[in-house]
VOGU-3710 file (C-alpha; in Angstrom, 3 decimals, decimal comma):
1> xxxxxxxxxx> 131,673/91,343/101,793  127,995/90,968/101,014  124,994/92,938/102,253  121,960/90,868/103,254  118,668/92,744/103,567  115,922/91,384/105,812  112,638/92,385/107,412  113,734/94,175/110,575  114,236/95,381/113,161  117,087/93,318/114,674
11> xxxxxxxxxx> 115,843/90,523/116,874  113,263/89,104/114,440  113,181/85,592/113,014  114,112/87,151/109,665  117,326/88,433/111,225  118,033/84,940/112,545  117,677/83,611/108,993  119,945/86,356/107,654  122,571/85,535/110,275  122,425/81,863/109,273
21> xxxxxxxxxx> 123,080/82,710/105,631  125,748/85,340/106,201  129,333/85,140/107,316  131,183/87,188/109,940  132,358/89,660/107,305  128,887/90,262/105,834  126,674/93,241/106,632  123,029/92,901/107,612  120,538/95,530/106,482  117,240/95,658/108,444
31> xxxxxxxxxx> 114,358/97,207/106,498  110,800/98,121/107,375  108,864/95,973/104,889  109,083/92,958/102,605  108,809/95,132/99,437  111,699/97,251/100,752  113,879/94,134/100,992  113,167/93,293/97,353  113,825/96,853/96,196  117,137/96,951/98,059
41> xxxxxxxxxx> 118,384/93,927/96,115  117,017/95,186/92,791  118,782/98,534/93,174  122,087/97,169/94,432  121,726/98,442/97,987  121,897/94,794/99,070  123,397/91,666/97,503  120,733/89,309/98,780  117,337/89,591/100,447  115,744/87,313/103,038
51> xxxxxxxxxx> 111,976/86,851/102,820  109,546/84,702/104,824  107,642/82,424/102,458  105,396/80,218/104,578  104,645/79,184/108,131  103,567/75,700/109,156  100,598/77,113/111,113  99,655/80,360/109,353  100,316/79,250/105,774  101,913/81,304/103,014
61> xxxxxxxxxx> 103,094/84,897/103,365  100,909/86,489/100,703  103,006/89,652/100,378  106,026/87,565/99,404  104,011/85,499/96,935  102,539/88,559/95,218  105,988/90,123/94,857  107,385/86,955/93,307  104,484/86,627/90,885  104,255/90,149/89,523
71> xxxxxxxxxx> 106,803/92,580/90,874  110,343/91,216/90,676  112,642/89,240/88,407  114,958/88,277/91,277  115,611/84,578/91,719  115,393/82,280/94,720  118,882/80,941/95,387  118,424/79,173/98,742  115,839/78,164/101,350  115,939/77,723/105,102
81> xxxxxxxxxx> 113,446/76,376/107,645  113,639/77,825/111,149  111,778/76,650/114,263  109,550/79,375/115,677  110,094/79,683/119,438  108,082/82,367/121,212  109,276/83,764/124,545  107,507/85,911/127,129  109,799/88,695/128,323  109,683/91,875/130,354
91> xxxxxxxxxx> 111,837/94,341/132,280  113,892/92,972/135,189  111,965/92,633/138,437  108,460/92,139/137,008  106,760/88,816/137,808  104,270/86,923/135,660  101,326/87,530/137,973  101,975/91,296/137,808  101,667/91,617/134,022  98,686/93,750/132,988
101> xxxxxxxxxx> 99,559/94,532/129,359  100,832/92,178/126,660  102,555/93,502/123,531  102,676/91,057/120,615  102,697/90,755/116,859  99,238/89,421/115,845  100,688/86,188/114,424  102,770/85,524/117,534  99,715/86,178/119,696  97,627/83,761/117,639
111> xxxxxxxxxx> 100,323/81,114/117,830  100,559/81,438/121,629  96,839/81,667/122,394  96,731/78,748/124,819  99,449/80,150/127,080  97,956/83,651/127,028  94,465/82,433/127,880  95,716/80,309/130,775  98,490/82,440/132,249  97,529/86,010/131,291
121> xxxxxxxxxx> 93,722/85,902/131,120  93,258/89,479/132,301  96,039/91,152/130,342  95,173/93,757/127,725  96,810/93,017/124,378  98,530/95,620/122,208  99,502/94,877/118,610  103,148/95,339/117,593  104,774/95,611/114,169  107,210/92,751/114,819
131> xxxxxxxxxx> 108,311/90,344/117,532  111,307/92,552/118,248  109,241/95,744/118,325  106,856/94,073/120,778  109,631/93,835/123,335  110,760/97,415/122,694  107,188/98,585/123,251  106,819/96,551/126,439  110,066/97,844/127,927  109,033/101,452/127,272
141> xxxxxxxxxx> 105,481/100,961/128,593  104,932/102,656/131,951  102,443/99,949/132,910  103,390/96,416/134,052  103,920/95,057/130,556  105,413/91,989/128,874  105,917/90,919/125,292  105,813/87,819/123,140  109,191/87,991/121,476  112,279/86,087/120,346
151> xxxxxxxxxx> 115,323/84,867/122,212  117,495/87,084/120,009  115,468/90,201/120,898  115,762/89,379/124,594  119,545/89,183/124,267  119,778/92,421/122,289  117,564/94,380/124,671  118,775/92,827/127,950  115,270/91,841/128,995  114,152/89,150/131,437
161> xxxxxxxxxx> 112,554/85,916/130,222  109,355/85,079/132,096  108,504/81,937/130,096  110,023/80,124/127,130  108,494/78,141/124,256  104,983/79,435/124,844  103,823/78,634/121,276  100,833/76,304/121,087  102,473/73,867/118,688  106,033/72,588/119,214
171> xxxxxxxxxx> 106,565/72,028/115,479  105,854/75,626/114,468  108,277/76,460/111,644  108,809/79,209/109,088  110,360/78,717/105,667  112,564/81,552/104,412  113,944/82,150/100,927  117,017/84,030/99,769  116,583/86,295/96,734  119,421/87,406/94,477
181> xxxxxxxxxx> 120,219/88,251/90,891  120,708/84,555/90,003  119,483/81,245/91,330  121,793/78,392/92,348  123,736/75,932/90,219  122,481/72,319/90,134  123,508/70,128/93,057  121,476/66,978/92,401  119,259/67,698/95,435  117,338/70,728/94,237
191> xxxxxxxxxx> 113,915/72,310/94,239  112,338/74,604/91,638  109,595/77,122/92,446  107,268/78,483/89,771  103,814/79,831/89,058  101,379/79,533/86,168  97,822/80,356/85,099  95,488/78,381/82,874  94,199/79,987/79,648  90,592/79,030/80,361
201> xxxxxxxxxx> 88,473/77,945/83,283  87,341/74,471/82,258  87,068/71,087/83,910  90,361/69,223/83,879  92,619/72,104/82,790  94,696/72,031/85,973  94,841/68,234/85,855  96,183/68,404/82,300  98,955/70,732/83,456  99,897/68,540/86,404
211> xxxxxxxxxx> 99,942/65,466/84,162  102,950/67,011/82,410  104,906/66,754/85,662  103,581/63,280/86,461  104,521/61,940/83,037  108,053/63,271/83,524  108,136/61,600/86,963  108,728/64,942/88,657  107,540/65,093/92,252  105,236/68,011/93,085
221> xxxxxxxxxx> 105,932/69,037/96,699  103,684/72,096/97,011  100,680/73,531/95,171  98,473/76,450/96,082  96,559/79,261/94,405  96,435/83,053/94,638  93,866/85,403/93,093  95,140/86,731/89,765  93,861/90,198/90,785  92,231/90,713/87,410
231> xxxxxxxxxx> 88,802/89,080/87,473  86,983/87,250/90,232  87,533/83,520/89,761  90,892/83,841/87,988  93,797/82,275/89,875  97,562/81,912/89,727  98,870/78,488/90,783  102,153/78,308/92,680  104,140/75,092/92,720  107,347/73,611/94,090
241> xxxxxxxxxx> 108,820/70,639/92,280  111,843/68,447/92,898  114,706/68,958/90,471  116,628/71,844/88,907  115,266/73,823/85,968  118,497/73,113/84,036  118,193/69,330/84,310  117,135/68,087/80,870  113,991/66,222/81,968  112,883/69,125/84,171
251> xxxxxxxxxx> 113,586/71,692/81,453  111,575/69,671/78,923  108,627/69,315/81,304  108,626/73,017/82,145  108,644/73,860/78,441  105,624/71,609/77,887  103,884/73,089/80,914  104,502/76,628/79,689  102,885/75,721/76,384  99,640/74,854/78,181
261> xxxxxxxxxx> 99,440/78,047/80,235  98,562/81,694/79,685  101,058/82,901/82,303  104,232/81,128/83,383  107,168/82,166/85,565  110,019/80,289/87,239  111,124/81,850/90,548  114,359/79,892/90,681  116,060/76,576/91,396  118,022/76,024/94,596
271> xxxxxxxxxx> 119,247/73,268/96,955  116,499/71,666/99,023  116,895/72,487/102,700  118,029/69,488/104,715  118,006/70,041/108,501  120,210/67,023/109,111  123,097/68,683/107,239  125,276/70,387/109,857  126,535/73,098/107,544  123,142/74,031/106,093
281> xxxxxxxx> 122,487/76,658/105,016  125,718/77,121/103,128  127,597/80,381/103,423  126,902/82,727/100,586  129,157/83,166/97,611  129,202/86,182/95,340  126,560/86,038/92,617  127,692/85,299/89,047
//
């Protein structure tokens, strides 16, 4: 039996990801913050941790990125992409036109702005800590209240769905990663995540680094920057590449890249998520 920590409470998209990775015998551990999930795995309170990495509308989850860069040696062992479906829910008996207060996580509210402006133009909005907590808050509100929440939270709290799929964009998705003590073994269809910093701020330095990957014919699938948090203008670059760090041509390219940088860290290699694969994500096995 494995323990999978995730950003709680139950009913969040993070729990949905944890349920997808776990088996019926595994235990889920909801925690109050992303750093708490990492600490639980580092201290042995959990075997794996589920973290949101990026959203197709909101971009990267900066808390997760900063933890990966500076604060943990845990490795990414798997990834999962989940569709984000926002629901409007309330207590039984309340109708849409009666709603006066809307509880929502700020991101969920921003992603459902069109529906809220058209269907709840006069409702007062109240910020919630999570999509699941939004529904809890709405159900305990003495006023005619509703919440932007998840289908899972509605099931857990026996609420009534007023409207489904209220998100502005139908292709809203969130990418989750699974952290553990080791990354995954090569499968031939892998991705490697890493970060690096250049030793000096000069024209062409980043291009020189990326040429290492191009010359090795390694496809770069993601590149972004984060402040290095040392001096204004210093940045850490985060990259995803195709291939496993243990493949000879990838290992050689990463070694060359490291030689051109002042800071270099591999977050892990893991199978690329493929939504067309019925069994994805694979059930977890015990770490080496």
